[in-house]
Every structure is written in structure tokens, then in C-alpha cells.
C-alpha positions as CSV (number, residue, x, y, z in Angstrom):
1,M,183.0,234.0,-3.9
2,A,183.1,237.7,-4.4
3,S,182.4,239.1,-7.7
4,H,185.5,240.8,-9.4
5,R,183.4,243.6,-11.1
6,K,183.3,246.9,-9.8
7,S,180.0,248.7,-9.0
8,R,179.0,251.4,-11.5
9,P,178.8,254.8,-9.9
10,A,175.2,256.1,-9.3
11,G,174.3,259.0,-11.9
12,T,176.8,257.9,-14.3
13,R,175.9,256.8,-18.0
14,V,177.9,255.3,-20.7
15,A,179.1,257.9,-23.4
16,G,176.8,258.3,-26.5
17,I,173.7,257.1,-24.5
18,R,171.2,259.9,-23.5
19,T,167.8,259.8,-22.0
20,P,164.7,260.3,-24.2
21,A,164.1,263.5,-22.6
22,L,167.5,265.1,-23.2
23,A,167.6,263.6,-26.9
24,T,164.4,265.2,-27.7
25,A,165.4,268.6,-26.3
26,A,168.5,268.7,-28.3
27,L,166.8,267.6,-31.3
28,T,164.4,270.5,-30.8
29,S,167.2,273.1,-30.4
30,V,169.0,271.8,-33.6
31,A,165.7,272.4,-35.5
32,L,165.1,275.7,-34.0
33,L,168.7,276.8,-34.9
34,S,168.5,275.5,-38.4
35,Q,165.0,277.4,-38.8
36,S,166.6,280.7,-37.7
37,A,169.8,280.1,-39.8
38,N,167.6,279.5,-42.7
39,A,165.2,282.5,-42.0
40,A,167.9,285.0,-41.3
41,P,168.9,285.7,-44.7
42,E,165.3,286.5,-45.9
43,A,164.7,288.7,-43.1
44,D,167.9,290.5,-44.1
45,D,167.1,290.6,-47.8
46,K,163.5,292.3,-47.1
47,P,164.0,295.9,-47.3
48,S,162.6,298.2,-44.8
49,L,159.5,300.3,-45.1
50,E,161.8,303.5,-45.3
51,E,163.7,301.7,-48.1
52,V,160.9,300.8,-50.1
53,E,159.5,304.4,-50.0
54,K,162.9,305.8,-51.0
55,K,163.1,303.5,-53.7
56,V,159.9,304.2,-55.2
57,D,160.5,308.2,-54.7
58,D,163.8,307.9,-56.5
59,L,162.2,305.7,-59.5
60,Y,159.5,308.5,-59.6
61,R,162.2,311.3,-60.2
62,Q,164.2,309.1,-62.5
63,A,161.0,308.7,-64.7
64,E,160.2,312.4,-64.5
65,S,163.9,313.3,-65.5
66,A,163.7,310.9,-68.5
67,T,160.2,312.5,-69.3
68,D,161.6,316.0,-69.6
69,K,164.7,314.7,-71.7
70,Y,162.4,312.8,-74.2
71,N,160.1,316.0,-74.4
72,S,163.2,318.2,-75.3
73,A,164.2,315.5,-77.9
74,K,160.8,315.3,-79.3
75,E,160.5,319.0,-79.6
76,K,164.1,319.5,-81.3
77,T,163.3,316.5,-83.7
78,T,160.0,318.0,-84.7
79,K,161.8,321.5,-85.5
80,Q,164.5,319.5,-87.2
81,R,162.0,317.6,-89.3
82,K,160.4,321.0,-90.5
83,R,163.7,322.3,-91.3
84,V,164.6,319.4,-93.5
85,D,161.2,319.4,-95.3
86,T,162.0,323.0,-96.1
87,L,165.4,322.3,-97.4
88,L,164.1,319.6,-99.5
89,D,161.5,321.9,-101.2
90,D,164.3,324.5,-101.7
91,V,166.6,321.8,-103.3
92,A,163.8,320.7,-105.7
93,K,163.1,324.4,-106.7
94,R,166.8,325.0,-107.5
95,T,167.3,321.7,-109.2
96,Q,164.3,322.5,-111.4
97,K,165.6,325.9,-112.2
98,L,169.0,324.6,-112.7
99,N,167.5,321.9,-115.3
100,E,165.7,324.7,-117.2
101,A,169.0,326.7,-117.5
102,R,170.8,323.5,-118.9
103,E,167.9,323.0,-121.4
104,E,168.3,326.4,-122.7
105,L,172.0,326.5,-122.8
106,G,171.7,323.1,-124.6
107,S,169.5,324.4,-127.0
108,F,171.8,327.4,-127.7
109,A,174.7,324.8,-128.2
110,A,173.0,322.6,-130.3
111,A,172.0,325.6,-132.6
112,Q,175.7,326.8,-132.7
113,Y,176.7,323.3,-133.8
114,R,174.1,323.0,-136.5
115,T,175.1,326.2,-138.1
116,G,178.9,325.6,-137.4
117,A,179.2,328.7,-135.2
118,S,180.9,326.8,-132.5
119,A,183.2,323.7,-132.0
120,P,181.8,320.5,-131.0
121,D,183.7,320.8,-127.6
122,T,181.6,323.7,-126.8
123,A,178.2,321.7,-127.4
124,T,179.9,318.7,-125.3
125,F,180.4,321.1,-122.6
126,L,177.0,322.7,-122.7
127,L,175.3,319.4,-122.8
128,A,177.5,317.9,-120.0
129,D,175.8,316.5,-116.8
130,T,178.7,318.4,-114.9
131,P,179.4,321.4,-116.7
132,Q,181.7,322.6,-113.7
133,D,184.2,320.2,-114.6
134,Y,185.0,322.2,-117.9
135,F,185.1,325.7,-116.5
136,D,188.9,325.3,-115.8
137,Q,189.6,325.0,-119.6
138,T,190.2,328.5,-120.7
139,Q,189.6,327.9,-124.4
140,L,185.9,326.8,-123.7
141,M,185.2,329.6,-121.3
142,D,186.4,332.1,-124.0
143,R,183.6,330.6,-126.3
144,M,180.7,331.2,-123.9
145,T,179.1,334.6,-123.4
146,G,179.1,336.0,-119.8
147,R,175.6,335.7,-119.4
148,Q,175.7,331.9,-120.0
149,K,178.7,331.5,-117.8
150,V,177.1,333.4,-114.8
151,A,173.8,331.5,-115.1
152,V,175.4,328.2,-115.2
153,D,177.9,328.8,-112.4
154,D,175.1,330.5,-110.2
155,Y,172.9,327.4,-110.5
156,V,175.6,325.0,-110.0
157,T,176.7,326.7,-106.7
158,Q,172.9,326.9,-105.4
159,Q,172.6,323.3,-106.1
160,S,175.9,322.6,-104.4
161,E,175.0,324.7,-101.4
162,T,171.5,323.4,-101.0
163,M,172.6,319.7,-101.2
164,K,175.2,320.3,-98.5
165,K,172.4,321.8,-96.2
166,R,170.4,319.0,-97.0
167,Q,172.9,316.3,-95.9
168,E,173.6,318.4,-92.8
169,A,169.8,318.5,-91.9
170,T,169.4,314.7,-92.6
171,E,172.3,313.4,-90.5
172,S,171.1,315.9,-87.6
173,L,167.8,314.5,-88.0
174,E,169.1,311.0,-87.8
175,T,171.1,311.8,-84.8
176,L,168.2,313.3,-82.8
177,T,166.0,310.4,-83.9
178,E,168.6,308.0,-82.6
179,A,168.8,309.9,-79.5
180,Q,164.9,310.0,-78.9
181,G,164.9,306.2,-79.5
182,D,167.5,305.8,-76.6
183,L,165.5,307.8,-74.3
184,K,162.3,305.9,-75.1
185,T,164.4,302.7,-74.2
186,A,165.6,304.5,-70.9
187,K,162.0,305.5,-70.1
188,A,160.6,301.8,-70.6
189,T,163.6,300.9,-68.2
190,V,162.4,303.2,-65.5
191,Q,158.9,302.2,-66.0
192,R,160.0,298.6,-65.4
193,K,161.6,299.6,-62.1
194,L,158.6,301.3,-61.2
195,A,156.5,298.2,-61.8
196,D,159.1,296.4,-59.5
197,A,158.7,299.0,-56.8
198,R,154.8,298.8,-57.0
199,D,155.1,295.2,-56.8
200,L,157.3,295.7,-53.7
201,L,154.4,297.8,-52.3
202,S,151.8,295.2,-53.0
203,K,153.5,292.6,-51.2
204,L,153.5,294.7,-47.7
205,T,151.3,293.2,-44.9
206,A,148.3,295.4,-44.0
207,E,150.2,296.3,-40.8
208,E,153.2,297.4,-43.0
209,K,151.0,299.4,-45.3
210,A,149.2,301.0,-42.3
211,R,152.7,302.0,-40.9
212,L,153.9,303.2,-44.6
213,A,150.6,305.4,-44.7
214,A,151.2,307.0,-41.2
215,I,154.8,308.0,-42.3
216,E,153.2,309.7,-45.3
217,R,150.9,311.3,-43.1
218,E,153.6,312.8,-41.0
219,K,155.2,314.0,-44.0
220,Q,152.2,315.6,-45.2
221,Q,151.7,317.2,-42.0
222,E,155.2,318.7,-41.7
223,A,154.8,320.0,-45.3
224,A,151.3,321.6,-44.2
225,R,153.3,323.2,-41.3
226,K,156.1,324.5,-43.2
227,A,153.5,326.1,-45.7
228,A,151.5,327.9,-42.9
229,E,154.9,329.2,-41.7
230,L,155.9,330.6,-44.9
231,A,152.2,332.1,-45.3
232,R,152.7,334.0,-41.8
233,Q,156.2,335.2,-43.1
234,Q,154.5,336.5,-46.5
235,A,151.7,338.0,-44.6
236,A,154.0,339.9,-42.2
237,Q,156.3,340.9,-45.0
238,Q,153.2,342.1,-46.8
239,Q,152.1,344.2,-43.9
240,A,155.4,345.8,-43.4
241,Q,155.5,346.9,-47.0
242,E,152.1,348.2,-46.8
243,Q,153.0,350.2,-43.7
244,A,156.3,351.5,-45.3
245,A,154.4,352.5,-48.2
246,Q,151.8,354.6,-46.1
247,Q,154.9,356.1,-44.2
248,Q,156.4,357.0,-47.6
249,D,153.0,358.6,-48.6
250,S,152.7,360.7,-45.4
251,G,156.3,361.6,-45.5
252,S,155.8,362.8,-49.1
253,S,152.7,365.0,-48.4
254,S,154.6,366.9,-45.5
255,T,158.0,367.5,-47.2
256,G,156.9,367.8,-50.8
257,S,158.0,365.7,-53.8
258,S,161.6,366.0,-53.5
259,S,161.7,363.6,-50.1
260,S,160.0,361.0,-52.2
261,T,163.2,360.4,-54.6
262,G,165.3,358.9,-52.2
263,S,163.4,355.9,-51.3
264,G,162.9,354.5,-54.7
265,S,165.2,351.6,-54.2
266,S,163.1,350.0,-51.4
267,T,160.9,348.2,-54.1
268,S,163.1,345.0,-54.5
269,T,160.9,342.8,-52.4
270,A,157.5,344.6,-53.6
271,P,154.8,342.5,-54.9
272,A,154.1,341.8,-58.6
273,D,152.6,344.5,-60.6
274,S,149.0,344.5,-61.4
275,S,149.6,343.5,-65.2
276,Y,151.5,340.2,-63.7
277,A,148.8,339.6,-61.4
278,T,146.1,339.7,-63.8
279,K,148.0,337.1,-66.2
280,A,148.5,335.0,-62.9
281,E,144.9,335.0,-62.3
282,K,144.3,333.3,-65.6
283,A,146.8,330.9,-65.4
284,L,145.7,329.9,-61.7
285,A,142.1,329.6,-63.2
286,F,143.3,327.3,-65.8
287,A,145.3,325.2,-63.6
288,R,142.6,324.9,-60.9
289,A,140.4,323.6,-63.6
290,Q,142.7,320.6,-64.3
291,I,142.8,319.3,-60.8
292,G,141.8,315.8,-60.8
293,K,143.2,314.9,-64.2
294,P,145.7,312.3,-64.2
295,Y,149.6,312.5,-64.7
296,V,151.0,311.2,-67.8
297,W,154.5,311.4,-69.0
298,G,154.8,313.5,-72.1
299,A,151.4,314.8,-71.9
300,V,150.4,318.6,-72.5
301,G,146.6,318.2,-72.2
302,P,143.6,318.5,-72.3
303,G,142.8,315.2,-70.7
304,S,146.1,314.6,-68.9
305,Y,149.5,316.5,-68.1
306,D,153.2,316.2,-66.9
307,C,154.4,318.7,-64.6
308,S,155.8,320.9,-67.3
309,G,152.8,320.3,-69.5
310,L,150.8,321.8,-66.9
311,T,152.5,324.8,-66.1
312,Q,153.2,325.5,-69.9
313,A,149.5,325.2,-70.8
314,A,148.3,327.1,-67.8
315,W,150.4,330.1,-68.7
316,K,149.5,329.8,-72.4
317,A,145.9,330.5,-71.2
318,A,147.2,333.7,-69.7
319,G,149.0,334.6,-73.2
320,V,152.4,333.8,-72.1
321,T,154.5,331.3,-74.1
322,L,156.8,329.1,-72.0
323,P,159.4,326.3,-73.3
324,R,158.1,322.6,-73.0
325,T,160.6,321.4,-70.5
326,T,161.5,322.2,-67.0
327,Y,165.1,322.6,-67.9
328,D,164.0,325.7,-70.2
329,Q,161.0,326.8,-68.1
330,V,163.5,327.6,-65.3
331,N,165.2,330.2,-67.5
332,A,162.2,331.6,-69.0
333,G,161.7,334.5,-66.4
334,T,163.2,336.1,-63.4
335,T,164.0,334.3,-60.2
336,V,162.9,335.4,-57.0
337,P,163.4,334.7,-53.2
338,L,161.1,331.9,-51.9
339,A,159.9,334.6,-49.3
340,D,158.8,336.8,-52.4
341,A,156.8,334.1,-54.1
342,Q,153.6,335.4,-55.5
343,P,150.6,333.3,-57.1
344,G,151.5,332.4,-60.4
345,D,155.1,332.1,-59.9
346,L,156.7,328.9,-61.0
347,V,158.3,326.5,-58.4
348,F,161.2,324.1,-59.5
349,F,162.5,321.4,-57.5
350,Y,165.5,319.1,-57.3
351,D,169.2,320.0,-58.2
352,D,168.6,318.7,-61.6
353,V,165.5,320.6,-62.2
354,T,163.1,317.7,-62.9
355,H,159.7,319.1,-61.5
356,V,157.6,322.2,-61.3
357,G,154.3,323.5,-59.9
358,I,152.4,327.0,-60.1
359,Y,152.4,328.7,-56.9
360,I,148.8,329.7,-55.6
361,G,150.0,331.3,-52.2
362,N,150.0,330.2,-48.7
363,G,153.1,328.0,-49.3
364,M,150.8,325.9,-51.7
365,M,150.8,325.1,-55.4
366,I,149.0,323.0,-58.2
367,H,151.2,320.4,-60.0
368,A,151.1,317.1,-61.6
369,P,153.0,315.1,-59.2
370,K,154.1,311.7,-60.7
371,P,152.9,308.7,-62.4
372,G,149.8,307.1,-60.9
373,T,148.7,310.5,-59.2
374,Y,146.5,313.6,-60.4
375,V,146.8,317.1,-60.8
376,R,146.2,318.6,-57.2
377,E,146.9,321.2,-54.7
378,E,149.6,320.5,-52.5
379,S,152.4,322.0,-50.2
380,I,155.4,323.3,-52.0
381,Y,157.2,321.3,-49.1
382,Y,155.5,318.1,-50.1
383,D,159.0,316.5,-50.3
384,G,161.1,318.8,-47.8
385,E,162.5,322.2,-47.9
386,S,165.9,321.1,-49.3
387,A,164.0,319.8,-52.6
388,I,162.9,323.3,-53.5
389,H,165.2,324.5,-56.4
390,S,164.1,328.0,-57.1
391,V,161.2,330.3,-57.9
392,V,160.6,332.0,-61.2
393,R,158.2,334.7,-62.3
394,P,157.5,334.0,-66.0
395,A,155.9,337.0,-67.3
């Protein structure tokens, strides 16, 4: 008898049933996709080398900006404290004089009272802690001599004015001290960010560190190339000026002194005068002697420096006093074009004027770069041409 069941077509299988090979492949694919999905966020979260470098550079600039603000606040606080101390001494002297005057007037009032030459109200007035309160009483004022009233009035006025100044100075000092504390807190915050950035750098692989070093070398090479280009431009300009001067001398000798007066306005790009050059040599000699000393924020030497502390100390060695911060140093001289920069000039960086170095010629400078580095010679293009803010001749 024939079977009623139909034969199963070759090559077909019941749904849900897979061969071992296909099942293994499917499971492997799922596992790989799962790993990829889990690994993707980590790859996306990890910053690139360029991002790490930019973050570190930005944090260094923030630290330097905070340093300048701290230095400025510290300088102002010191001056304000001296002013307060002077006022306090003045208050003490004025108060002593006032007490002596009141004792003298009190003795006079007591003598009048004993002899009956004066009414009791007058004695009360002269012995009062606040004699000014009685000055509006015409009867009592009439019983005083002009000399007595002038003496009391003068000392009371002096005391009042001095106490007002003392209060003003104290409030100003409190404000500056509070601001200084805020700046210290901000500085600590930046330092924590720097530590985070350094931690990022420490986690880079050897290959990534090598790539980052290569990027830095490329930047240094470009900075050196720009410095050499500026040096060539300055040399060509110097040669042109010397030739112009020779031609002027030649023309003067052939046409007389009258022809020399018409070219006096051509000295706008002339080199700095000899007195400036002499001072600049002293400043540069000092700066070179500091090469290798560490950058420390707020430091003014002799063992370490921040950027403006170095330039201030260098020019002090040449007999020129500069302000403490970059914000003030940038206004402490004559601004000159970059092409006319001379050794000793100050080169300022960034729109917020947070860094400064001292120019040594040929597109190079000596500066205290940033935390973790040392005073060194470097191209003024170390952070790109756009970072240069201005050049100032301080003396």
C-alpha cells in the first residue's frame, strides 16, 4: 500500500533548524558587531593628537593670563597696604595731638570752674568727648577765646578727615585682598586643568607620542624658517639704509649743507640710537645668563622667572624700570613695526597680551615660555605669525 506522506524536497529544512556551521558563523558575527558597538564610543571619546595639543596649549595660555592678573593684584595690594599703614600712622599722630589739645582745654576749663570765671556748661563743653556737638550753641561759643575754638575745630576736622581716609583705604585693601584670593582660586583651577592635560599626554602610546613629537618638530622648523626670512628682510633693509646714508653723505659733500635738510624725514625706520643699543646689550647679557632657569608663575628671579618677570629683570639690569605685568609693559615704550625690531625690543603675543619675550635679532628671542619649561632662545614665530601682537622699544 502506497504511503500517503509526501517526500521532502531535497535541500530544504524545517524553519528554526540551522546547521552547526551556519549557527557558529552567525554567533561570531553577532559577537563582532557587539564588540564594535561597544568599542565605537571609546574611539569617539578619545581626543585626537591635534586636540590634545590644542587643549594643552590653551591651558598654558590660561595659566599665563591668570598669572599676569595675579601679579597685578599682588602689586596693587602691596601698594595699598603701604598706603593704609601710612594713614594709620597719620591717624595715630593726629589723635595724639587732639588728645593733648583737649587735655589743655580741659585744664583751662577746670581752672575757670574753680575760680568761678566760667559757667558749668562751659566746663562740660570743654571736657566733653565730642566738643563738636556743642559748637552750634552760640552762648557757649561766645565764652571761648578764638584761639581755643580754632584749636579744637582744627584737630576735630583733621581727625574726621583722617578717619575717612583710613576707612576708604581699609575697604580698598579688603577688596583687593578678596580679588587676589579669587585669582589664586582661578589659578589653582587652571593648574588642575594642566594636570588633566598632562595626564592625557601620559596616556598616549609610544607611537602617538612619536607622532606628536613629529608635529612639534614641524612647527619648530616652520618657526625657524619664518625667523630666517625675517632676518633676511631686516638685513636687506639695513643694507638699503646704509646705502641711502652713503648717498646722502655724498650729496651733501657736493652740494653743500643746504641740500642735507630735505632728507631729514627719512629716518623713521632707522636703527635704534647708540644709547639704546648700549642698554639693550646689558639687558640681553642678563637675559642670556638666565637661560636654563625654570619657568615659575609669579617669579621674578633670581632662581626662576615667569615671562614678564624675566623681561622686567633684564631691563632693570640695564637701568630701565619696567612695570610688572605684560599688560603694563606693552605700554611702557614706543611701538615699532616687526620689520624694524632691534635687539632688546619686547615682543608681545596674543590678542590679550599674555606673553612677552626679549628680541635678540634674526627673528629670535629669549623668553620664559610656560610651566614645565625653562628660559631659552626661540623663534618669535614659535606659535605662528598670527600670535605676535606687537613690538615695543622700552628705553
